C-alpha positions as CSV (number, residue, x, y, z in Angstrom):
1,M,149.4,27.0,141.0
2,P,151.5,27.5,143.8
3,K,154.3,30.1,144.2
4,V,158.0,27.8,144.1
5,I,160.8,29.3,146.2
6,S,164.2,27.5,145.2
7,L,167.8,28.3,144.4
8,E,167.2,28.1,141.0
9,T,163.6,29.9,140.5
10,L,165.1,32.6,142.9
11,R,167.8,33.2,140.5
12,A,165.8,33.0,137.7
13,Q,163.5,36.0,139.0
14,R,166.5,38.8,139.4
15,R,167.9,37.3,136.1
16,K,164.8,40.1,135.0
17,G,164.7,43.4,134.7
18,T,167.0,45.7,136.9
19,H,167.6,45.6,140.3
20,E,169.1,48.6,142.2
21,L,170.4,48.0,145.9
22,R,172.0,50.5,148.4
23,I,174.3,48.2,150.4
24,P,175.3,49.2,153.7
25,Y,179.5,49.2,155.2
26,V,181.5,51.0,157.1
27,S,184.1,53.5,156.1
28,P,187.9,53.1,157.3
29,T,186.6,56.2,159.3
30,G,183.9,55.0,161.2
31,E,181.4,56.2,159.1
32,M,178.4,54.4,157.9
33,K,178.2,54.5,154.2
34,T,176.2,53.1,151.5
35,V,177.1,51.9,147.9
36,Q,175.0,51.6,145.4
37,T,175.1,48.4,143.1
38,R,172.4,47.3,139.5
39,I,171.7,43.9,138.5
40,V,170.6,44.4,135.0
41,E,169.2,41.3,133.6
42,G,170.7,39.8,135.9
43,E,174.3,41.0,135.6
44,M,175.8,42.9,138.2
45,E,177.9,45.9,137.4
46,V,181.4,45.0,138.5
47,F,182.9,47.6,140.5
48,Q,186.5,48.1,139.4
49,L,189.5,49.1,141.5
50,T,190.8,52.6,139.8
51,K,194.6,52.0,141.3
52,P,196.5,48.9,142.2
53,I,196.2,47.3,145.4
54,G,199.4,48.4,146.9
55,E,198.4,52.2,146.2
56,M,194.9,52.3,147.4
57,I,195.5,51.3,150.8
58,T,198.1,54.0,151.5
59,T,195.3,56.3,151.9
60,P,191.6,56.7,153.6
61,A,190.1,57.5,150.1
62,G,191.9,54.7,148.8
63,L,191.0,52.2,151.9
64,D,187.2,53.1,151.6
65,Q,187.2,52.3,147.9
66,L,188.5,49.0,148.8
67,V,185.9,48.2,150.8
68,Q,183.1,49.5,148.4
69,K,184.5,46.5,146.1
70,T,184.3,43.8,148.9
71,V,180.4,45.1,149.6
72,V,179.6,44.6,145.7
73,D,181.4,41.6,145.1
74,L,180.2,40.3,148.3
75,Q,177.1,40.9,147.3
76,L,178.0,39.4,143.7
77,G,178.2,36.1,146.2
78,R,175.0,36.8,147.8
79,E,173.1,36.3,144.6
80,Q,174.4,32.7,144.1
81,V,172.2,31.4,147.3
82,P,169.0,33.4,147.7
83,L,166.9,33.3,150.6
84,L,164.4,30.8,151.1
85,Y,162.9,31.2,154.4
86,Q,161.7,34.5,153.9
87,P,157.9,33.6,152.9
88,I,158.1,31.6,156.4
89,Y,159.3,34.8,158.9
90,R,158.2,38.2,160.0
91,R,161.2,40.3,160.3
92,I,161.5,42.7,162.9
93,A,164.6,45.0,162.3
94,D,165.6,47.1,165.1
95,S,169.3,49.0,166.4
96,N,168.0,48.8,170.0
97,L,167.5,45.0,170.4
98,T,168.7,43.8,173.6
99,E,171.2,40.9,174.0
100,F,168.3,39.0,175.3
101,V,165.0,39.3,174.1
102,D,161.9,38.9,175.6
103,I,159.7,37.0,172.8
104,S,155.9,37.4,175.1
105,P,155.6,41.1,173.0
106,L,155.7,38.7,169.7
107,V,153.4,36.4,170.4
108,G,151.2,36.9,173.2
109,A,149.3,40.1,172.3
110,R,145.8,39.8,171.8
111,V,143.1,42.3,170.5
112,V,139.3,42.4,169.4
113,F,136.9,44.5,167.8
114,L,133.5,45.3,169.5
115,Q,130.8,47.1,168.6
116,H,130.8,50.3,170.1
117,M,127.8,51.5,171.9
118,E,127.6,55.2,172.8
119,L,129.2,56.5,176.1
120,E,131.0,53.1,176.5
121,E,134.7,52.2,176.9
122,V,136.3,51.1,174.1
123,K,137.8,47.0,175.0
124,F,141.7,47.1,175.2
125,G,144.3,44.7,173.9
126,T,146.2,42.8,176.6
127,R,149.1,40.7,176.5
128,V,149.0,37.4,178.0
129,V,152.2,36.9,180.1
130,G,153.1,33.4,180.6
131,P,156.6,32.0,181.6
132,K,159.4,34.3,180.3
133,D,161.5,33.3,177.7
134,T,163.8,35.0,175.5
135,V,165.5,34.6,172.3
136,P,170.0,35.9,172.5
137,I,170.6,37.9,169.8
138,I,173.9,36.4,168.5
139,T,177.0,37.9,166.6
140,Y,177.8,36.0,163.8
141,A,181.5,36.8,161.9
142,A,183.9,35.7,159.4
143,G,186.6,37.6,157.5
144,F,189.8,36.9,155.2
145,E,193.1,38.5,155.0
146,Y,194.9,39.5,151.9
147,T,198.6,39.6,151.9
148,E,201.8,41.6,150.4
149,D,202.1,38.6,147.9
150,I,198.6,40.0,146.6
151,Q,199.6,43.3,146.8
152,E,203.2,42.8,145.2
153,W,201.6,41.0,142.1
154,D,198.3,42.7,141.8
155,K,196.5,39.5,142.2
156,T,193.1,41.4,142.4
157,W,191.2,38.6,141.2
158,Q,192.2,36.8,144.3
159,L,190.5,39.4,146.4
160,A,187.2,39.1,144.2
161,E,186.5,35.4,144.3
162,L,187.1,35.3,148.4
163,N,184.5,38.9,148.3
164,R,182.1,36.6,146.6
165,A,182.7,33.5,149.2
166,M,182.2,35.7,151.7
167,G,178.4,37.1,150.1
168,E,177.7,33.1,149.5
169,A,178.5,31.9,153.2
170,Y,176.0,34.6,154.7
171,N,173.4,33.3,152.7
172,A,173.9,30.0,153.3
173,L,174.1,30.5,156.8
174,L,170.8,32.6,157.2
175,N,168.9,30.1,155.1
176,H,170.0,27.4,158.0
177,I,169.5,29.3,161.0
178,H,166.1,29.7,159.7
179,L,165.1,26.4,158.4
180,S,167.1,24.3,160.7
181,P,164.9,24.7,163.7
182,I,162.5,23.3,161.6
183,I,163.7,20.0,160.2
184,T,165.4,18.9,163.2
185,Y,162.8,19.8,165.9
186,N,161.7,16.8,167.3
187,Y,158.0,16.5,166.9
188,P,155.2,15.4,169.1
189,A,152.8,13.1,167.8
190,K,150.2,15.4,167.0
191,N,152.4,16.9,165.0
192,K,153.4,14.1,163.0
193,T,151.4,12.5,159.7
194,A,152.5,8.8,158.5
195,A,152.5,7.7,155.0
196,S,149.3,7.4,153.7
197,T,149.0,3.6,152.1
198,E,145.7,4.6,150.3
199,G,145.6,4.7,146.2
200,A,147.0,3.1,143.4
201,T,149.5,5.1,142.6
202,Y,152.6,6.7,144.0
203,L,151.1,10.0,143.6
204,E,147.6,9.5,144.8
205,K,149.5,8.3,148.1
206,L,151.4,11.6,148.2
207,R,148.3,13.4,147.8
208,N,146.3,11.7,150.3
209,T,149.4,12.2,152.3
210,I,149.8,15.7,152.3
211,K,145.6,16.0,152.4
212,Q,145.4,14.0,155.5
213,G,148.1,16.0,157.1
214,L,146.4,19.5,156.4
215,I,143.5,17.9,158.1
216,D,146.0,16.8,160.8
217,A,146.9,20.8,161.2
218,S,143.2,21.5,161.5
219,Q,142.5,19.4,164.3
220,D,145.2,20.5,166.2
221,K,144.0,23.8,168.0
222,N,146.3,26.6,169.8
223,K,146.1,25.9,173.7
224,D,146.5,29.7,174.3
225,T,144.8,30.9,171.1
226,L,142.3,27.9,170.6
227,S,143.0,28.8,167.0
228,P,144.1,26.2,164.2
229,R,146.8,25.4,162.2
230,R,146.5,26.1,158.7
231,P,149.4,25.3,156.8
232,T,150.0,27.7,153.3
233,I,153.6,26.2,152.8
234,L,155.4,23.2,152.2
235,L,159.0,22.8,152.8
236,A,160.6,19.8,151.6
237,H,164.1,18.4,149.3
238,S,164.5,19.4,145.6
239,S,164.4,16.0,144.4
240,N,160.7,15.8,145.7
241,Q,159.7,18.9,143.5
242,W,158.0,17.2,140.1
243,D,155.9,14.7,142.5
244,I,154.5,17.3,145.0
245,E,153.7,20.0,142.4
246,E,152.0,17.0,140.4
247,A,150.1,15.7,143.2
248,L,148.7,19.2,144.1
249,Q,147.3,19.7,140.9
250,R,143.4,18.8,139.3
251,Q,143.6,14.9,139.1
252,Q,141.2,12.6,138.1
253,I,141.4,9.2,140.1
254,G,139.1,6.1,139.4
255,G,136.6,8.4,137.0
256,T,136.1,11.3,139.6
257,I,138.1,14.4,139.0
258,Y,139.2,15.7,142.6
259,P,140.5,19.8,142.5
260,A,143.5,20.8,142.9
261,I,144.9,21.2,146.9
262,S,144.8,25.2,146.8
263,Q,145.3,25.5,150.4
264,I,149.2,25.6,149.9
265,D,150.1,28.4,148.3
266,T,153.8,28.5,148.7
267,L,156.6,25.3,148.2
268,I,160.2,25.8,149.6
269,F,162.5,23.0,148.1
270,Y,166.0,23.3,150.6
271,D,168.6,20.7,150.4
272,G,171.3,22.6,152.5
273,Y,174.5,23.4,152.0
274,S,178.4,22.3,152.5
275,V,181.9,24.1,152.9
276,T,185.7,23.2,153.0
277,V,187.4,26.0,155.0
278,G,190.7,25.1,155.0
279,E,190.9,21.2,156.3
280,K,187.5,21.1,157.7
281,T,184.3,20.7,156.1
282,Y,181.1,22.3,157.0
283,T,177.7,21.6,156.7
284,Y,174.6,22.7,157.3
285,P,171.9,19.6,156.3
286,G,168.8,19.8,154.1
287,V,165.0,18.7,154.3
288,D,165.2,14.8,154.4
289,P,164.5,13.8,151.0
290,G,161.7,11.2,153.1
291,K,160.0,13.9,155.1
292,A,158.2,17.5,153.8
293,Y,156.8,20.5,156.2
294,L,153.7,21.6,156.5
295,I,153.9,25.5,158.1
296,D,151.5,27.9,158.9
297,P,153.6,30.8,158.6
298,Q,154.4,34.2,160.4
299,K,152.8,34.4,163.7
300,Y,155.9,31.8,165.2
301,F,158.8,32.8,163.4
302,V,160.5,35.9,163.9
303,E,163.3,37.1,162.2
304,L,164.8,39.4,165.0
305,V,168.1,41.9,163.5
306,K,170.0,44.2,165.7
307,H,171.8,45.0,162.4
308,D,172.8,43.1,159.0
309,L,176.2,42.1,157.4
310,R,178.7,45.1,157.8
311,V,182.0,45.1,156.1
312,D,185.0,46.8,156.9
313,A,189.1,47.3,156.9
314,S,192.0,47.1,159.3
315,G,195.1,48.3,158.5
316,P,198.3,45.9,157.9
317,D,200.1,43.7,160.0
318,L,203.5,43.9,159.5
319,S,204.6,40.8,161.5
320,R,202.7,38.2,159.1
321,L,203.2,40.5,156.0
322,V,199.8,40.9,156.0
323,V,198.3,44.1,154.2
324,S,194.9,44.3,155.5
325,Q,192.0,42.3,157.2
326,I,188.4,42.3,155.9
327,V,185.9,41.4,158.4
328,G,181.9,41.1,158.1
329,R,179.6,40.6,160.9
330,A,176.0,40.6,162.0
331,R,173.7,40.7,164.6
332,R,171.0,38.4,164.6
333,G,168.4,36.0,166.6
334,V,165.2,33.5,165.5
335,Y,162.0,32.9,167.6
336,T,160.3,29.6,166.1
337,A,157.8,27.5,168.0
338,P,157.6,24.9,165.9
339,A,155.2,22.9,167.6
340,N,152.6,25.8,167.2
341,A,152.9,26.1,163.7
342,V,154.3,22.6,161.5
343,Q,152.8,19.4,160.5
344,E,155.7,16.9,159.7
345,L,154.7,14.9,156.7
346,T,156.7,11.0,156.2
347,L,156.2,10.6,152.8
348,P,155.3,7.0,150.9
């Protein structure tokens, strides 16, 4: 059976056992610190403030505790929107990444092992140099302010809700920037497979569509490496989950038993995300229910991380009765080449 990755299955995994995390944050003094969180059977230990907010912001130690609470609450929000894209991408995290990253070393390395004869020179790897292409490292930021009213009436619960909302928003952003390039790409004919009309039932037609997509992908050789595509991941809308799972299983059709389609080892279901901030609604589109994507992972999908989400707090703004601002930001880039790695299916 393929591994199923969806919001529900990942949440269920987190409800099993104990998970410990050390989350980095920037202290009010500018130091990089970490705070430890524990999730036990799906419940995260809550970080409790020892004093009212109004007292805490008057000292560096108190403000540091406030930032720690923000980080822990934010992680609670992130747990509600698990990351779906990770099996597709390989991750490169390096604080030395420049504003524009040359991607040729990521996909142009060529190495071969050959039998070595005595005194013969070893065959060294090379890097294929093509047209220079770069990926920008983009700064993503969000924040909120808490006002004097929160301090005066000690509305700490409001602060916790804002923190959690920021955590949800960040993971929703990560799913979007990594999956959107796959589902919005304008694929050429070689990367498209039409819905099959063969079969007496919908499941038979769906199965034949997936099989034909795998065949089409295997016949498309990469122009640089001459290697065929071999998809192992299927990305689809959650409304198709049960049909896709059944279509991949061992089946008896017309008296003949057909084995399970074993090449697909991972199913990812993504429906998008939507949130209203102020009077504006922000929508990250999910997979079209009439489409699915067969993906050959890793090589042509790279997640570039200069630094992940950092959170810190600033001082008050008396003119607006703002007690403190909480700001989170991350610097990331995404490299994708869907034409080299994806087969788009139109479902029957």
